[in-house]
Residue, then its C-alpha position, 0 to 999 in steps of 0.5 A: m266305248p269308254r263309260i265316259e265318251p271321249i271328247p272328239l278332237e275336233h270339239m276340243a280346245e286348242e291346248p288340250r288337243r295339242i297336248i294329246e296329239e304331241g303325246v301320242a306322236e312322241g309315243l308317250y301315250a299308247t292311245p289318246v282316249p284317256l286324255q280325251i276324257f281327262a280333257y273334260k276338265t281342262q286343268q286336269i289335262l294341263m296338270t297331266n301334261a305338266a307331270r308328263t313333261t317333268w316325269g323323272s326330273k328332280s326325282l331322287l328315285g330316278g326315271r327308271i324306278l319311277e317308270l318301273l313303278r308306273i308300269r307295275s301299277a298299270q299291271l296291277g290296276e289292269c290299265q291297258p293303255c298305261m301298260q303299253s306305253r313307255k316313258h323311259d328309254s331304259i325299259t325293255e320288254e324283259d324289264v316289264a316281264c320281270l315286274v310280274a315276278p321280280g325275284g329272279s329278274e335282272l332288276n337291281e335290289q333297289e328296283r325289286l324293293a320298290i316293286e315289292f313296296l308297290d305290290l304290298l301297298s296295293a294288296d296288303h299295306h298292313a304287311i309294310d311294317d317296321d321290318f319292311y321299313r328297315r329293309l327300305g332304309e338299307h337301300f333308300t334315304a328317308a326322302q326317297i322313301v317318301e317319294l316312293g310312297f307318293a309315286c306308288a299312291n298316285s300311280m295306283g289311284l290313277h290306274r284304277f280310275i282309268h280301268t273303271l273308265d273301260v277305255f277299250g269297252t265295246s258298250e255304249p257310253v254311260i255318259r255321252f259327250s256334250p260340249d256343256q259338260v266341259d269345265a262344268a259343275i252341278d251345284e247342289p243346294a246345301l243341306h240345312s239342319 
């Protein structure tokens, strides 16, 4: 069981339940569990769904590069559910295998460089120096580089968070489900000097 117990579907509001059921049925999510946790904050699952439904649209990088980045980020963050799901039809199992060792793969130069950027941002962001930006500039516009940075940062943070939830864990949850936890906050008194 995850560290935060997922909200049982039967205890969920209609819209979050619909989002989860449709996303799983469409194959966008390998498991509903992370979404059942995100649903503790209704606005969060609504934003997650909005991002899912617009994934790759209006992207200067394109849906394929965004999906390669998402999967590689899941690999780096050890996010099992995200490693298993596919959100772009062009991604093959060979593509996924190439993400671990992109140098000798069938990925094009833009895709390889995007994956290298993600790997460095995750493990050694100090290595992303002037020379690396020159390399990026040979294959991407400035606007694409900005999108690349945000796509990598957003994916890495989300995958690491999902990993901390221990989605496929076997221990008892640390935080048990209670309906009063949905869309609720604890207001701590302000400290005065």
